[in-house]
TORLUM-225301 format. One record per atom (N, C-alpha, C): residue in one letter; y, z, x. Coordinates in steps of 0.02 Angstrom, whole numbers, plus 50000, padded with zeros to 5 digits. Atoms other than C-alpha are relative to their C-alpha. Example, Ala and Ser with C-alpha at 12.3 -4.5 7.8 and 13.67 -1.06 7.14 Angstrom:
2
A499415000050045/A497755039050615/A500605000050045/S499414999749958/S499475035750684/S500555003749961/
# end
This chain:
383
X500594998350040/X501274892350239/X500205000749927/X499854999650071/X501214890850051/X499925007249975/X500034993350027/X501574906849954/X499345001349964/X500644998150029/X500024916149896/X500105004549940/X500004996050061/X499644924449730/X499435005150006/X500524995050002/X498664940649709/X500155005850047/X499914994449955/X498434956649809/X500114997550071/X499915002149931/X498954956149992/X499334998050031/X500625002749972/X497644945750082/X499994992549994/X500075007250003/X497004928350051/X500284997149936/X499735002350063/X497364925749866/X499884992649987/X500005007250012/X497644908349796/X500734997750002/X499325002549996/X499154897049808/X500345000549932/X499624999750062/X500534898149680/X499884993849958/X500125006250036/X500224879949635/X499345000349962/X500654999450033/X498394883349598/X500025005049943/X499944995050054/X498864898649495/X500304996849938/X499685003350058/X500014888249385/X499514995349966/X500485004650030/X498674875049361/X499465003749961/X500554996450032/X497334887849319/X500225003849938/X499794995850055/X498364898749204/X500314996149943/X499665003850052/X499274885149110/X500665003049979/X499384996650020/X500814896449109/X500614995850018/X499465004649983/X501904883549196/X500645003750019/X499364997049984/X503734886649233/X500095000750075/X499844999049930/X504564890349397/X499845007250018/X500204993349981/X503784905349484/X500525003050045/X499514996549958/X505034917849552/X499645003550057/X500294996549943/X504704925149723/X500015007549988/X500064992950016/X504034942849700/X500485004350044/X499724995449957/X504574947449707/X499535003950048/X500574995649985/X507215050650969/X500175006150047/X499864993949962/X507235068151026/X499575000450063/X500384999549938/X506705070751208/X499545006049999/X500444994249996/X505265082451251/X500405006350017/X499644993849991/X505835100451250/X499995003949936/X499984995950061/X506355112351114/X500084995549939/X499985004150060/X506005104450945/X500215004449942/X499804996050056/X506975111350796/X499465000149946/X500484999950054/X505925116950650/X500144994449952/X499925005950042/X505605102250537/X500375001749935/X499714998350064/X506105111450379/X500765000550004/X499294998549994/X507825115550447/X500434993849996/X499595006050000/X508385097450454/X499774994949948/X500275004950046/X507465089550309/X499885002849930/X500124996850064/X507655099750151/X500484997849945/X499495001850049/X509125091450064/X499894993149972/X500045006650030/X509305076649949/X500394995050041/X499625005349969/X509915059950012/X500725000249975/X499325000250024/X511815058950007/X500074995549940/X499965003250065/X512335053349834/X500144992550007/X499915007250005/X512165034749802/X499874998149928/X500155002450067/X512255025749637/X499384995650004/X500605004250001/X510695016549583/X500144992950024/X499835006949983/X511605000149608/X500074999150076/X499925000449928/X511845004349793/X499334999450036/X500654999949967/X509985005749829/X499644993449989/X500425006050010/X508884990449859/X499385001949961/X500634999050035/X507314988449755/X499444997650046/X500565001849956/X505664988049848/X499684993449980/X500395006150010/X504644972149866/X499275001550014/X500704999049982/X502754970049880/X499915000050076/X500104999849927/X502074973750055/X499814993250028/X500175006249966/X502014959050174/X499485001450054/X500464999549943/X500674955750304/X500364997350061/X499675001949938/X501424955350478/X499464998950053/X500465001549945/X500354946450608/X500355001550065/X499644997749941/X500924956050759/X499844995750061/X500185004349944/X499974944750880/X500474994050004/X499575005950001/X501054930150824/X500725001650019/X499334997949980/X502604940350868/X500005002850071/X500044997849930/X502074943151048/X499805007350007/X500234993049997/X501324960151007/X500545005149986/X499444995450012/X502984967650953/X500204999949927/X499744999550068/X503624973950787/X500485006049998/X499524994650009/X505114984550737/X499985002449928/X499994996950066/X504994996550590/X500635004049991/X499464995550019/X506385005650501/X499855002649931/X500114997250066/X506535015650342/X500675000449964/X499384999850039/X507825014250204/X499875003149931/X500074997750069/X508105023350039/X500004994049953/X500055005650047/X507635011849895/X499765002649932/X500294998750066/X507195011649711/X499314996749998/X500685002750003/X505365008949670/X499794999649927/X500225001250069/X504785001249506/X499254999050000/X500735000550002/X502935005049487/X499774995749942/X500115004450057/X502944996849316/X500654999749961/X499335000250030/X504664991049258/X500004998549925/X500005001850070/X504114985349085/X499905005949954/X500084994750049/X503974995248924/X499305000349971/X500685000050026/X502154991048889/X499585005550032/X500504995349974/X500735003548912/X500325006150034/X499714993849974/X501815018948939/X500564999050049/X499455001249954/X503145010549046/X500675001449968/X500015001449928/X504345010149125/X499775006050041/X500204994949952/X503625019649273/X500404998750063/X499545001249945/X504945021549406/X500085006250043/X499834994749954/X505285032049560/X500724998750023/X499295001649989/X507185033549575/X500194999550073/X499875000949928/X507115035249764/X499355000750039/X500534999649950/X505815031649898/X500324998650068/X499795001849933/X505985030150086/X499524994750025/X500455005749991/X505265012950116/X500034997450071/X500045003649936/X504665005550280/X500194992749990/X499915007249997/X505234988050324/X499864997850071/X500165002749934/X504714976950469/X500514994750018/X499535005049975/X505984967450572/X500544998749948/X499485001750049/X507124958050451/X499714999349930/X500315000650065/X505924959550304/X500315004649948/X499764995950055/X506154968350138/X499655006850002/X500344993550005/X505804986950112/X499454999849949/X500575000150045/X504134990050030/X499645006750000/X500444994150007/X503015004049966/X499364997649968/X500074997749931/X501725004150040/X500374995650049/X499665003849948/X502464998250203/X499624993650017/X500325006349981/X502064981450282/X499325001250033/X500674999849970/X500254978250333/X500054997150070/X499955002149930/X500234977350523/X499314997750023/X500665002849984/X498834965850580/X500004997550072/X500075002149931/X498244963150758/X499264998950015/X500685001649980/X496664959050856/X499765005050053/X500314995549952/X495484970250953/X500154997750072/X499865001649930/X495974971051136/X500734998950014/X499285000949991/X497834968351108/X500355006849998/X499574994250007/X499234981151123/X500574998249954/X499415000950041/X500604983250995/X500565004450028/X499404996249984/X502344988551045/X500385001049935/X499714998550065/X502984997050887/X500635004150011/X499364996449994/X504825001750890/X500215002549932/X499704997550062/X505485013250756/X500745000750012/X499275000249993/X507345010050736/X500315004449947/X499684995250046/X508225024950659/X500755000150009/X499295000449985/X509945019050710/X500435001449939/X499614999150061/X510565018650531/X499695005249953/X500364995250042/X509415032450468/X500405006349985/X499684993850021/X509885048850386/X499575006150015/X500474994549988/X508355059350434/X499584998550062/X500485001249946/X507185061750581/X499354997049972/X500655002950018/X505565051850576/X499584999350063/X500455002249947/X504045047450681/X499524995049967/X500535004350027/X502605035050661/X499345002050035/X500664998049975/X500785040550680/X499494994849977/X500525004950014/X499345028050689/X499315003350004/X500674997250002/X497585033350639/X499524995950044/X500615003149973/X495955029350730/X500044998150074/X500005002849932/X496505020950892/X500155005450052/X499884995449944/X496495029951060/X500624997850037/X499355001649971/X498225030751135/X500235005750045/X499744994849958/X499255040651258/X500295005749957/X499774994050035/X499785058151211/X500694998949968/X499325000650024/X501625053751195/X500074994949944/X499975005150053/X501205039551074/X499655002349936/X500364997650059/X500325050650946/X500445000849939/X499554999950057/X501875051950837/X500065006749965/X499954993450031/X501775070750803/X500515004150039/X499474996949961/X503395079450852/X499835007050025/X500154993149979/X502685097150860/X499535000450060/X500454999849942/X501395092350992/X500214995350056/X499765004649947/X502275078251087/X500725001550021/X499294998749986/X504075084451079/X500444994049988/X499615006250011/X504625066851028/X500134999249926/X499785001050068/X505605065250868/X500574994950001/X499505005350001/X506675050250820/X500555002049951/X499464997650042/X508315057150756/X500444994349976/X499525005150022/X509655047550659/X500424997650059/X499625002949946/X510535035650777/X499584998250061/X500445001349944/X509015034050892/X499474994849983/X500595004350009/X507555022150917/X499495001950054/X500544998249953/X505885024251004/X499444995049993/X500555004850000/X504455012751053/X499345003550017/X500694997549989/X502615017451038/X499574994250025/X500515004949980/X501235008151130/X499355001849966/X500594998750041/X499765006751011/X499454995150020/X500555004549980/X498164999551088/X499554998549939/X500465002050054/X497074989850965/X499285000550026/X500654999049968/X495484997551036/X499465002649953/X500504998150050/X494605002750875/X500064995149942/X499945004950055/X494284987950758/X499885003349933/X500094997450068/X494404991150573/X500665000549964/X499414999150043/X495624995650436/X500225007350004/X499754993349987/X496715010750474/X500655001149962/X499384998250032/X498285019550415/X500545001550052/X499454997149962/X499995023350483/X500475003549951/X499534996450044/X501295035350415/X500475004150043/X499554995449967/X502755046250461/X499665006750006/X500324993449990/X502145062650537/X500525005450010/X499494994850002/X503795071950524/X500065002449928/X500024997450069/X503775083650373/X499524995849959/X500495004750027/X502185074350330/X499915000649925/X500144999050071/X501915082150159/X500544997049957/X499455002750039/X503615075950104/X500104992550014/X499835006949984/X503835059550197/X499474995049976/X500505004550030/X502165051950144/X500124999549926/X499885000150072/X502555056949965/X500644996449982/X499415004150012/X504215048049983/X499884992750016/X500175007149992/X503315031850027/X499914997550070/X500025002349930/X503215031550217/X499274999650024/X500705001049982/X501435025050236/X499844992649996/X500205007050002/X500535008550264/X499324999050032/X500655001949972/X498974999450325/X500114996850069/X500025002749933/X498614995350507/X499304997050009/X500645003649998/X497244982150526/X499884997250070/X500215002849936/X496324978250689/X499394995649987/X500575004650008/X495234962750672/X499565000350062/X500435000249941/X493704963550785/X500004993150031/X500055006549968/X493484949750912/X499484995749964/X500455004550035/X492684934650830/X499965001349925/X500014998050071/X493154940950656/X499924993949955/X500115005350048/X492514930050514/X500245002449931/X499754997950066/X493554931850355/X499554997849944/X500385001850060/X492744931550184/X500384994449963/X499665005050041/X493154918250054/X500655002749972/X499404996650024/X494384930649978/X500015006950032/X499924993649967/X495054945850069/X500645003249975/X499424996650029/X496224958849996/X500075007050031/X499844993249978/X497064975150049/X500275003949941/X499774995850054/X497324989449928/X500115007150025/X499834993249981/X498195005949958/X500075004349937/X500004995550057/X497895020149835/X500475005850013/X499524994449990/X499205033649806/X500155003249933/X499764996350058/X499605047249681/X500665003450020/X499324997649988/X501385053849664/X500185005749952/X499664995150042/X502275069249599/X500734997949999/X499345003250002/X503875060849541/X500575005150002/X499474995049994/X504815077449543/X500334999650069/X499715000649933/X505035075149731/X500484994250004/X499575005949996/X505745057649712/X500655001149961/X499404998550039/X506935063649577/X500445005150035/X499614995049964/X507455078749678/X500384996850058/X499685003249943/X507815068049831/X500544995049980/X499485004450026/X508835056449722/X500595003949972/X499454995850024/X509945071249676/X499975001549926/X500084998750071/X509265072649500/X499795007249988/X500174993150019/X508895088749406/X499245000749999/X500724999249994/X507125091549468/X499865004750058/X500184995349948/X506265104749573/X499274998950020/X500675001749974/X504765100349683/X499745005650044/X500324994949959/X503555112749760/X499364996950029/X500575003349969/X502335105449886/X499355003949991/X500604996050011/X501125119949857/X499785000149927/X500175000550071/X501135116549670/X500104992849978/X499925007250012/X501015097649675/X499634997949937/X500295002250063/X500705089649504/X500104992549992/X499925007250004/X500435070849519/X500054997549928/X499915002950066/X501055060949370/X500054992450002/X499965007249991/X501085043149440/X499444997950047/X500595002149962/X499565033649506/X500054992550012/X499855007049983/X499705017049598/X499484996950046/X500355004249952/X498785003149688/X500514995350030/X499475003849966/X499884994849818/X500685001449969/X499354998050026/X501325004449742/X500134998549928/X499895001950070/X501094997849565/X499525003649954/X500414997050052/X500435005649406/X499834994749949/X500205004850052/X499454995749276/X500465000849939/X500285006749990/X499794984249193/X500354995850053/X499645003949949/X501024979049330/X499544998050057/X500485001849948/X499544978949450/X499704993149990/X500285006650015/X498964963049363/X500514994450009/X499485005049990/X500614954149394/X499824995850061/X500265004149945/X500154939249505/X500434999950063/X499565000049942/X501654941249621/X500195007050022/X499774993249985/X502184959449611/X499425004950002/X500564995550006/X500464966949581/X499434998350048/X500585000749956/X498704966549653/X499384997749964/X500625002550030/X497504956449547/X499534997350054/X500515002549954/X495874952249636/X499794993249973/X500115006650028/X495874933549604/X499434996650038/X500605002849969/X494194925149635/X499794993749963/X500345005750032/X493194909449598/X499255001350003/X500724999050004/X491364908849550/X499684998350068/X500355001149937/X490284910649706/X500355002550062/X499634997449943/X491634918049819/X499665006350028/X500124993549968/X491194931449945/X500675003650004/X499374996450006/X492524944749917/X499975006350043/X499954994149956/X493054957950044/X500655003749982/X499424996050017/X494234972049994/X500035006150046/X499884994149958/X494954984850115/X500395005049957/X499694994850042/X495325000450010/X500195006050043/X499754994449960/X496385014050089/X500325005249955/X499724994650040/X496865030950018/X500555003550040/X499444996749967/X498595036650072/X500255006049959/X499814994250039/X498645050449942/X499655006350026/X500284993649981/X498045068449946/X499415002049956/X500564998750045/X496665067149814/X499464994750009/X500545005050000/X494965058649809/X500104995149942/X499965005150053/X494925042349711/X499344996149998/X500635003850008/X493205035949651/X500154993249968/X499815006650023/X493495017249635/X499394996249975/X500555003350036/X492395007549513/X500214993049982/X499885006950020/X492264988849484/X499504998149946/X500435001850056/X491584982549320/X499604993650015/X500435006050003/X490114970249311/X499864996950068/X500155002449933/X489924968449500/X499685005650040/X500294995349953/X488834977049629/X500264998150070/X499735001249933/X489574978849803/X499655004450050/X500234995849945/X489124985949971/X500605002450040/X499494997449955/X490214997150077/X499784998250071/X500205002549934/X490174988550246/X500315003950058/X499664996149948/X491404999450343/X500315006249968/X499654993950020/X492075017150329/X500425002550058/X499554996949951/X493585023550424/X499974996650068/X500015003849938/X493465009650552/X499314999350031/X500685000649973/X491595011650581/X499574995449958/X500455004650036/X490344998050536/X499375003649979/X500614997050026/X488905003750426/X499424995250013/X500575004549987/X487234996550486/X499724997349935/X500255003150061/X486494984450361/X499435003949969/X500574996250027/X484924995150344/X500225006249962/X499754994050033/X486015009650284/X500424998449938/X499585001850058/X486964999850151/X499574999549937/X500345000950063/X486514999049968/X500494997249949/X499585002750054/X487164990549811/X500265005849958/X499694994850040/X488355001349711/X500584997149961/X499435002550038/X489774999849586/X500585005050001/X499464995149993/X490825015049634/X499975003050069/X499974996849935/X491415022449798/X500605004749999/X499474994950001/X492435038449816/X500345000350068/X499625000449937/X493805037249946/X500415006350008/X499644993749990/X494465053650017/X500704998850027/X499345000849969/X496245056750077/X499944997450071/X499995003449935/X496585045650228/X499384995850013/X500605003949992/X494905037150200/X500114992649990/X499965007350007/X494635018450216/X499294997349990/X500645003150014/X493185009250137/X500104992549993/X500015007350010/X492884990550156/X499384998349960/X500565001950042/X491804983450018/X499944992449997/X500125007250007/X491014966249996/X499544998849940/X500445002150056/X490264957649844/X500074992649989/X499965007050019/X489894940549777/X500274999549929/X499725001150066/X490904934349630/X499494996049959/X500565003350033/X489344930549529/X499945002049927/X500024997950070/X489774937849358/X500194994149955/X499755004850049/X490104928149199/X500764999650009/X499285000449985/X491864921449238/X500425003149945/X499594996450048/X493084933049154/X500495004550035/X499524995249973/X494244947849184/X499675006849996/X500374993749996/X493474964349241/X500435005350035/X499594994749972/X494314980949275/X499735002450068/X500144996349938/X494374989149447/X500475006049998/X499574994250014/X494995007049432/X499725006450029/X500214993349983/X494945025149484/X499655003049939/X500384997350057/X493625033949378/X500165007349985/X499694993950027/X494605050049367/X500474997549946/X499665003750053/X495205044349198/X500735001949993/X499294998050003/X496815054449205/X500424996250051/X499655004149950/X497265043649356/X500104992849975/X499945006750029/X497105028149247/X500455000249938/X499534999150055/X498575032949137/X500714999750026/X499284999349989/X500465031349131/X500245005349951/X499844994550045/X500995048149062/X499415001449954/X500534999050049/X499995050048902/X499714993549975/X500225006650023/X499675031348886/X499414997650042/X500605002849967/X497955024048927/X499874993149971/X500074999649927/X497585012549014/X500674999250035/X499415000749958/X498845012649154/X499825002550069/X500124996949936/X499045019849327/X499584996050049/X500395002849945/X497715016249459/X499454995349974/X500455005050031/X496945001049373/X500244993150020/X499855007149992/X496884982749423/X499394996249973/X500565003750028/X495624969049389/X499764994450045/X500285006149970/X494464955749457/X500114994449950/X499815005450045/X495164939849382/X499704993550026/X500285006549981/X494114924049389/X500504994549982/X499545005650012/X495154908449407/X499814996249937/X500245003750059/X494064900649271/X500225003349935/X499814996450061/X494704913949147/X500765000249990/X499284999550005/X496554911449177/X500314996249942/X499735004050055/X496794898449042/X499725002549934/X500254997050062/X496334910548902/X500565004049968/X499494996350035/X497334919548770/X500055007250025/X499984993149977/X496824936748833/X500355000650067/X499654999849936/X497434932649008/X500754999449990/X499295000650014/X499094926948939/X500295006449971/X499774993650027/X499214943248842/X500085005250055/X499954995349944/X498884953249000/X500614998450043/X499415001849962/X500234943449090/X500645002349965/X499434997550039/X501434948048950/X500085007650010/X499974992949988/X500984966448969/X500265001550070/X499804998949930/X501234964949158/X500724998050014/X499315002149991/X502964957449134/X500074993550037/X499975006549966/X502524940549208/X500254994749952/X499685005050043/X503634926949137/X499844992950020/X500185006749980/X502944912249233/X500594995750019/
# end
C-alpha cells in the first residue's frame, strides 16, 4: 500500500501531496502477577527510569494503524522508554519536547505516543498480548467500552493480575461494542497515562461504510514535570497539583500538527465527506472547534446518535475518556482552516500563541500557495 499523508486514517498519497503542494523533493518517512496478594502500586513505581543518556533512547514515531483482523486477531504490545518531540522546531514557541515517555509499540513496529491504533471488526475477538519481558515496571492494559471477562479488565487491584518485568500476559478482548474506544495502562493510572501509555481501539460495525476521508485524533494535555522527573532531571511532580504545560493532538503541538508526515493535518478535497474520530485521553475537557465548517456529532462513546437528535454545530466539548465522531462535507471556499481546542490557553506553546492543541483542515486545492508553504516551514517540513 502506498504511504499516506495526513492524520492517521485515509489521508492522501505522498505522490498526490507532492503534486498538489509543489514542494517536490524526496519525502522522508515520518517519520504478570498471579491472582493473590497484590503489592501496593506506589511501592514499586515511584522512581525514575534508570539513568540513560538521551542518545540511548529511541525517538517516538507517529501512531500506526494496526488492522488486527489481518493478523489473525492477534497483536502484541510492549512499552519502551523513548524521547518525544511534540514540536522539534524553534518556530511558534518551540522546541516542545518531553525528555522521556513510556511509549506503546505493536509487534515489530516503532514506539509511538499515542500508541498504535488497534482496528478490528464487530463480532471478532482480539488476543492482545502485553510483553513486559524487557520492561522495567509493572503494567496492564485496559480496554474501554467492550464487555469482557473479569480477568481481562486490566485492573490489578480488582483482578489480581499485574504484568511484572520479565513477564507477559494475554487478554481476550471481544469486539462486541462497535465504535471508537480507548485503551491505556491501568497500573498507577494517573502516572502511566501521563507518561504516554494510551491509544485508540476502533471496532468497525458490520457493513461499515467509510467516508471519503476518515481521520483519528487523540487529544492530550501534559504536565512535563512528570516526564522530566522520570528522566532523572531536576523536577518535582505532584499528581494532586497537576499543571499542564503541553497540549497535543496525536502527540504533536502546533505547528508540528500541520506537518504532513509527522503531524495530523485534515487533508480534504472539495466535496469530500469527512469523518473524524476525536478521543480525549487527557484529564481535562477540550472543546474542539473547526473554522468555516458545520458538522454533526454522529457517535458518542461508542453509541450512535439517532439522526433526529443530531444538529449542525461547529464546536463539541469532549470530556476525559470521551470519544466523539463528527462528520461534515468539505464545502467551504478551498483554503486552510484551523481546528483547535477553544480553551485558548490550550492553543499555546508556553507563552507563544498559536501552538499546542491546534491543527487545520487543509484543502488540496490550497496546497500550492505561499501561505501553505510558509506553514510547512513553521512545521519543519522540508519536502
